[in-house]
LOTI-875526 format. One record per residue: x, y, z of N, C-alpha, C, O, CB in turn. Coordinates in nm, 2 decimals. Each point is the difference from the previous one (the first is absolute). Glycine has a CB too. Layout:
N
NODE     n.x     n.y     n.z    ca.x    ca.y    ca.z     c.x     c.y     c.z     o.x     o.y     o.z    cb.x    cb.y    cb.z
NODE       X       Y       Z       X       Y       Z       X       Y       Z       X       Y       Z       X       Y       Z
...
//
This chain:
93
NODE     n.x     n.y     n.z    ca.x    ca.y    ca.z     c.x     c.y     c.z     o.x     o.y     o.z    cb.x    cb.y    cb.z
NODE    1.65    2.60    0.11   -0.05   -0.14    0.00    0.10   -0.08    0.09   -0.06   -0.10    0.06   -0.02    0.13   -0.31
NODE    0.20   -0.02    0.28    0.07    0.00    0.08   -0.01   -0.04    0.15    0.08   -0.06    0.06   -0.03    0.18   -0.23
NODE   -0.14   -0.09    0.21   -0.06   -0.01    0.17   -0.10   -0.11   -0.01   -0.05   -0.04    0.10    0.05    0.30   -0.01
NODE   -0.03   -0.32   -0.20   -0.08   -0.13    0.00    0.06   -0.09    0.04   -0.05   -0.09    0.08   -0.06    0.13   -0.24
NODE    0.23   -0.03    0.12    0.09   -0.12    0.02    0.01   -0.02    0.13    0.00   -0.12    0.03    0.13    0.15   -0.21
NODE   -0.12    0.06    0.28   -0.01   -0.04    0.11   -0.11   -0.04    0.11    0.01    0.01    0.12    0.15    0.10   -0.21
NODE   -0.26   -0.14    0.01   -0.14   -0.06    0.05    0.01   -0.18    0.01    0.10   -0.05   -0.04   -0.24    0.28   -0.09
NODE    0.05   -0.29    0.19    0.00   -0.12    0.01   -0.06   -0.02   -0.18   -0.06    0.07   -0.08    0.02   -0.09    0.41
NODE    0.07   -0.11   -0.34    0.03   -0.04   -0.13   -0.20    0.01   -0.05   -0.02    0.07   -0.10    0.32   -0.27    0.14
NODE   -0.38    0.16    0.03   -0.13    0.03   -0.05   -0.06    0.14   -0.04   -0.08    0.03   -0.08    0.08   -0.21    0.20
NODE    0.05    0.26   -0.04   -0.03    0.19    0.04    0.08   -0.01   -0.15   -0.07    0.03   -0.10    0.10    0.11    0.44
NODE    0.11   -0.18   -0.36    0.08    0.04   -0.16   -0.08    0.00   -0.10   -0.04    0.08   -0.09    0.24   -0.17    0.14
NODE   -0.23   -0.06   -0.03   -0.16   -0.04   -0.14   -0.08    0.14   -0.02    0.01    0.08   -0.09   -0.09   -0.37    0.19
NODE   -0.04    0.31    0.04   -0.04    0.07   -0.04    0.02    0.15   -0.02   -0.09    0.07   -0.04    0.00   -0.26    0.09
NODE    0.23    0.25    0.00   -0.03    0.13   -0.01    0.08    0.03   -0.17    0.00    0.11   -0.05   -0.01   -0.06    0.37
NODE    0.06   -0.19   -0.37    0.10    0.01   -0.15   -0.15    0.00   -0.10   -0.01    0.08   -0.08    0.30   -0.26    0.14
NODE   -0.39    0.07   -0.03   -0.08   -0.01   -0.07   -0.12    0.14    0.01   -0.07    0.03   -0.10    0.16   -0.32    0.12
NODE   -0.11    0.36    0.10   -0.05    0.15    0.01    0.07    0.04   -0.10   -0.05   -0.03   -0.11    0.00    0.08    0.35
NODE    0.16    0.02   -0.24    0.07    0.07   -0.08    0.00   -0.01   -0.14    0.00    0.10   -0.08    0.11   -0.11    0.25
NODE   -0.12   -0.13   -0.20   -0.03   -0.04   -0.16   -0.13    0.05   -0.05   -0.04    0.05   -0.11    0.17   -0.26    0.12
NODE   -0.20    0.16    0.11   -0.17    0.01   -0.06   -0.01    0.16   -0.05   -0.04    0.05   -0.11   -0.09   -0.23    0.32
NODE    0.21    0.25   -0.08    0.02    0.17   -0.04    0.00    0.02   -0.14   -0.09    0.04   -0.08    0.24    0.00    0.26
NODE   -0.03   -0.07   -0.17    0.08   -0.01   -0.14   -0.06   -0.01   -0.15    0.02    0.06   -0.10    0.12   -0.16    0.27
NODE   -0.23   -0.02   -0.14   -0.08   -0.04   -0.14   -0.15    0.02    0.04   -0.07   -0.09   -0.05    0.25   -0.10   -0.04
NODE   -0.22    0.23    0.13   -0.13    0.08    0.01   -0.02    0.04   -0.11   -0.09   -0.07   -0.05    0.10    0.15    0.23
NODE    0.02    0.00   -0.25   -0.08    0.03   -0.11    0.09   -0.06   -0.18    0.00    0.05   -0.11   -0.10    0.22    0.32
NODE    0.17   -0.39   -0.15   -0.01   -0.05   -0.16   -0.08   -0.13    0.04   -0.05   -0.03    0.11    0.30    0.13   -0.24
NODE   -0.26   -0.17   -0.02   -0.06   -0.09   -0.01    0.11   -0.16    0.00   -0.03   -0.12    0.04   -0.17    0.32   -0.18
NODE    0.28   -0.16    0.11    0.14   -0.05   -0.01    0.16    0.03   -0.02    0.03    0.10   -0.07   -0.21   -0.18    0.03
NODE    0.26    0.00    0.09    0.13    0.05    0.04    0.08   -0.11   -0.03   -0.01   -0.12    0.05   -0.06    0.27    0.13
NODE    0.14   -0.10   -0.28    0.14   -0.03   -0.07    0.12    0.00    0.05    0.06    0.08   -0.07   -0.15    0.00   -0.06
NODE    0.18   -0.14    0.24    0.09    0.01    0.04    0.12   -0.08   -0.07    0.00   -0.12   -0.03   -0.16    0.17    0.21
NODE    0.28    0.05   -0.19    0.11   -0.05   -0.05    0.10   -0.06    0.09    0.11   -0.03   -0.05   -0.16    0.18   -0.11
NODE    0.03   -0.16    0.30    0.11    0.03    0.09   -0.04   -0.14    0.04   -0.06   -0.07   -0.08    0.12    0.34    0.15
NODE   -0.01   -0.30    0.09   -0.05   -0.13    0.03   -0.13    0.00    0.07   -0.05    0.10    0.05    0.27   -0.17   -0.04
NODE   -0.25   -0.02   -0.02   -0.20   -0.01    0.01   -0.02   -0.05    0.16   -0.09    0.03    0.08    0.02   -0.14   -0.38
NODE    0.16    0.04    0.32   -0.05   -0.12    0.12   -0.06    0.08    0.12   -0.06   -0.07    0.09    0.27   -0.11   -0.14
NODE   -0.21    0.34    0.06   -0.09    0.02    0.10   -0.13    0.01   -0.03   -0.08   -0.01    0.09    0.25    0.09   -0.01
NODE   -0.21   -0.05   -0.24   -0.12    0.01   -0.02   -0.08   -0.17    0.02   -0.11    0.00    0.04    0.17    0.25   -0.20
NODE    0.01   -0.38    0.14   -0.04   -0.14    0.06    0.00   -0.01    0.15   -0.08   -0.08    0.06    0.19   -0.01   -0.25
NODE   -0.03    0.17    0.26    0.06   -0.03    0.13   -0.15    0.09    0.10   -0.05   -0.04    0.11    0.39    0.02   -0.21
NODE   -0.38    0.14    0.03   -0.12    0.06    0.03   -0.15   -0.05   -0.03   -0.11    0.04    0.06    0.27    0.12   -0.09
NODE   -0.14   -0.25   -0.08   -0.14   -0.05   -0.04   -0.09    0.04   -0.10   -0.12   -0.01    0.00    0.14   -0.03    0.19
NODE    0.10    0.12   -0.30   -0.08    0.10   -0.10   -0.05   -0.11   -0.09    0.06   -0.11    0.00    0.09    0.35    0.00
NODE   -0.27   -0.22   -0.10    0.01   -0.12   -0.09    0.08    0.08   -0.12    0.02    0.12   -0.01   -0.26   -0.28    0.08
NODE    0.27    0.03   -0.16    0.05    0.03   -0.12   -0.05   -0.09   -0.08   -0.07   -0.11    0.01    0.24    0.21    0.07
NODE   -0.10   -0.02   -0.21   -0.03   -0.15   -0.16    0.11    0.06   -0.10    0.05    0.11   -0.02   -0.39   -0.16    0.00
NODE    0.35   -0.06   -0.02    0.12   -0.04   -0.08   -0.05    0.01   -0.14   -0.11   -0.05   -0.01    0.22   -0.11    0.17
NODE   -0.06    0.23   -0.29   -0.05    0.07   -0.11    0.14   -0.07   -0.11    0.12    0.00    0.00   -0.28    0.26    0.14
NODE    0.06   -0.32   -0.22    0.15   -0.02   -0.11   -0.03    0.04   -0.10   -0.11   -0.01   -0.05    0.19   -0.18    0.09
NODE    0.03    0.29   -0.08   -0.07    0.10   -0.11    0.07   -0.02   -0.10   -0.02    0.08   -0.09   -0.05    0.08    0.23
NODE    0.16   -0.26   -0.16    0.09   -0.03   -0.18    0.09   -0.09    0.04    0.00   -0.05    0.11    0.01    0.27   -0.25
NODE    0.06   -0.23    0.06    0.15   -0.10   -0.06    0.09    0.10   -0.01   -0.03    0.10   -0.06   -0.07   -0.30   -0.09
NODE    0.25    0.17    0.23    0.10    0.10   -0.07    0.07   -0.07   -0.10   -0.05   -0.10   -0.05    0.10    0.23    0.25
NODE    0.05   -0.08   -0.24    0.06   -0.06   -0.15    0.08   -0.11    0.06    0.07   -0.07   -0.08   -0.05    0.29   -0.08
NODE   -0.01   -0.24    0.29    0.11   -0.14    0.03   -0.09   -0.11    0.07    0.03   -0.08    0.09    0.21    0.23   -0.04
NODE   -0.36   -0.13   -0.11   -0.14   -0.10    0.01   -0.02   -0.02    0.17   -0.01   -0.12    0.05    0.05   -0.03   -0.33
NODE   -0.05    0.25    0.34   -0.01   -0.02    0.13   -0.16    0.09    0.06    0.00    0.12   -0.01    0.30   -0.16    0.01
NODE   -0.38   -0.03    0.04   -0.13    0.11    0.06    0.04    0.13    0.08    0.07    0.00    0.10   -0.21   -0.20   -0.06
NODE    0.08    0.33   -0.10    0.01    0.10    0.07   -0.13    0.02    0.06   -0.09   -0.06   -0.04    0.26    0.14   -0.08
NODE   -0.18    0.02    0.23   -0.09    0.03    0.06    0.00    0.09    0.11    0.10    0.06    0.04   -0.15   -0.24   -0.14
NODE   -0.08    0.18    0.18    0.01    0.08    0.09   -0.08   -0.05    0.15   -0.07   -0.10   -0.01    0.10    0.27   -0.19
NODE   -0.02   -0.09    0.34   -0.04   -0.06    0.08   -0.07    0.15    0.05    0.07    0.10    0.02    0.10   -0.34    0.00
NODE   -0.33    0.24    0.01   -0.03    0.09    0.04   -0.05   -0.01    0.16   -0.04   -0.11    0.04    0.00    0.16   -0.28
NODE    0.05    0.05    0.31   -0.05    0.00    0.16   -0.10    0.09   -0.01    0.02    0.10   -0.07    0.19   -0.14    0.21
NODE   -0.32    0.04   -0.08   -0.08    0.09    0.08   -0.06   -0.02    0.15    0.02   -0.10    0.06   -0.06    0.16   -0.28
NODE   -0.05    0.04    0.26   -0.06    0.01    0.07   -0.12   -0.07    0.02   -0.03   -0.03    0.12    0.16    0.18   -0.14
NODE   -0.21   -0.17   -0.07   -0.14   -0.03   -0.04    0.04   -0.13   -0.10    0.07    0.01   -0.10   -0.20    0.26    0.13
NODE    0.08   -0.36    0.00   -0.02   -0.13   -0.09   -0.07    0.05   -0.11    0.06    0.01   -0.11   -0.07   -0.19    0.29
NODE   -0.12    0.23   -0.17   -0.07    0.02   -0.13    0.03    0.13   -0.11   -0.05    0.00   -0.11   -0.11   -0.14    0.26
NODE    0.24    0.27   -0.08    0.05    0.07   -0.04    0.13   -0.10   -0.08    0.00    0.00   -0.13   -0.10    0.19    0.31
NODE    0.18   -0.25   -0.12    0.12   -0.07   -0.04   -0.06   -0.05   -0.13    0.01    0.08   -0.09    0.12   -0.15    0.32
NODE   -0.17   -0.04   -0.25   -0.07   -0.07   -0.06   -0.04    0.07   -0.15    0.03   -0.04   -0.11   -0.09   -0.05    0.34
NODE   -0.03    0.21   -0.18   -0.05    0.07   -0.14    0.17    0.06   -0.06    0.05   -0.02   -0.11   -0.36    0.11    0.21
NODE    0.34   -0.02    0.00    0.15    0.05   -0.08    0.08   -0.14   -0.09    0.07    0.02   -0.10   -0.02    0.18    0.34
NODE   -0.07   -0.31   -0.21    0.07   -0.08   -0.05   -0.08   -0.06   -0.14    0.04   -0.06   -0.10    0.07    0.02    0.36
NODE   -0.21    0.06   -0.23   -0.11   -0.04   -0.12    0.01    0.09   -0.11   -0.01   -0.04   -0.11   -0.15   -0.04    0.25
NODE    0.19    0.21   -0.09   -0.01    0.11   -0.11    0.14   -0.03   -0.04    0.01    0.03   -0.12   -0.18    0.17    0.21
NODE    0.29   -0.25   -0.05    0.13    0.04   -0.04   -0.01   -0.12   -0.11    0.04    0.01   -0.11    0.09    0.12    0.34
NODE   -0.18   -0.27   -0.18    0.00   -0.12   -0.10   -0.11    0.01   -0.11   -0.01   -0.10   -0.08    0.09   -0.05    0.26
NODE   -0.17    0.29   -0.20   -0.09   -0.01   -0.09    0.10    0.05   -0.15   -0.02   -0.02   -0.12   -0.21    0.07    0.32
NODE    0.34    0.04   -0.12    0.09    0.08   -0.11    0.10   -0.09   -0.03    0.08    0.05   -0.08   -0.10    0.18    0.16
NODE    0.04   -0.33   -0.06    0.16   -0.09   -0.01   -0.06   -0.14   -0.09   -0.11   -0.06    0.02    0.26    0.13    0.29
NODE   -0.08   -0.08   -0.40    0.04   -0.11   -0.09   -0.01   -0.16    0.09    0.07   -0.01    0.10    0.09    0.21   -0.24
NODE   -0.24   -0.29    0.10   -0.02   -0.12    0.04    0.16   -0.05    0.01    0.06    0.01   -0.11   -0.32   -0.04   -0.01
NODE    0.35   -0.03    0.23    0.13   -0.02    0.00    0.01   -0.15   -0.11   -0.08   -0.10    0.03    0.12    0.23    0.25
NODE    0.04   -0.15   -0.40    0.03   -0.14   -0.04    0.09   -0.07    0.00    0.11    0.05    0.03   -0.21    0.01   -0.12
NODE    0.08   -0.18    0.07    0.15   -0.06    0.01    0.08    0.01   -0.08   -0.02    0.03   -0.12   -0.04   -0.15    0.21
NODE    0.21    0.09   -0.02    0.14    0.06   -0.08   -0.01   -0.13   -0.15   -0.04   -0.11   -0.01    0.23    0.22    0.29
NODE   -0.12   -0.02   -0.35   -0.04   -0.12   -0.14    0.14   -0.09   -0.01    0.01   -0.08   -0.09   -0.17    0.27   -0.08
NODE    0.25   -0.18    0.29    0.08   -0.12   -0.03   -0.05   -0.12    0.16    0.08   -0.06    0.07    0.17    0.24   -0.26
NODE   -0.36   -0.17    0.21   -0.08   -0.11    0.11   -0.12   -0.08   -0.09   -0.09    0.06   -0.05    0.13    0.11    0.29
NODE   -0.01   -0.29   -0.24   -0.09   -0.07   -0.04   -0.11   -0.05    0.08   -0.08   -0.08   -0.06    0.23    0.05   -0.06
//
């Protein structure tokens, strides 16, 4: 990947996108646990899911990324189907 950064900007984006597409080709969705700016920079679709409420009354969730919107949304709907609806915290009126 280091050789990519010596290219002009548009070529960098296209090269990074091609490498990511190759990595994601066999997956419906990807959950990233580190910096996600590369996914936005390369124009990958994403979807945010609310999954529950923490003990400190803050929402918990995840952002999924994918190479194909249809497969990404299918994965998100599958996950959503198996999670409980998020309720309002008890101390908020």
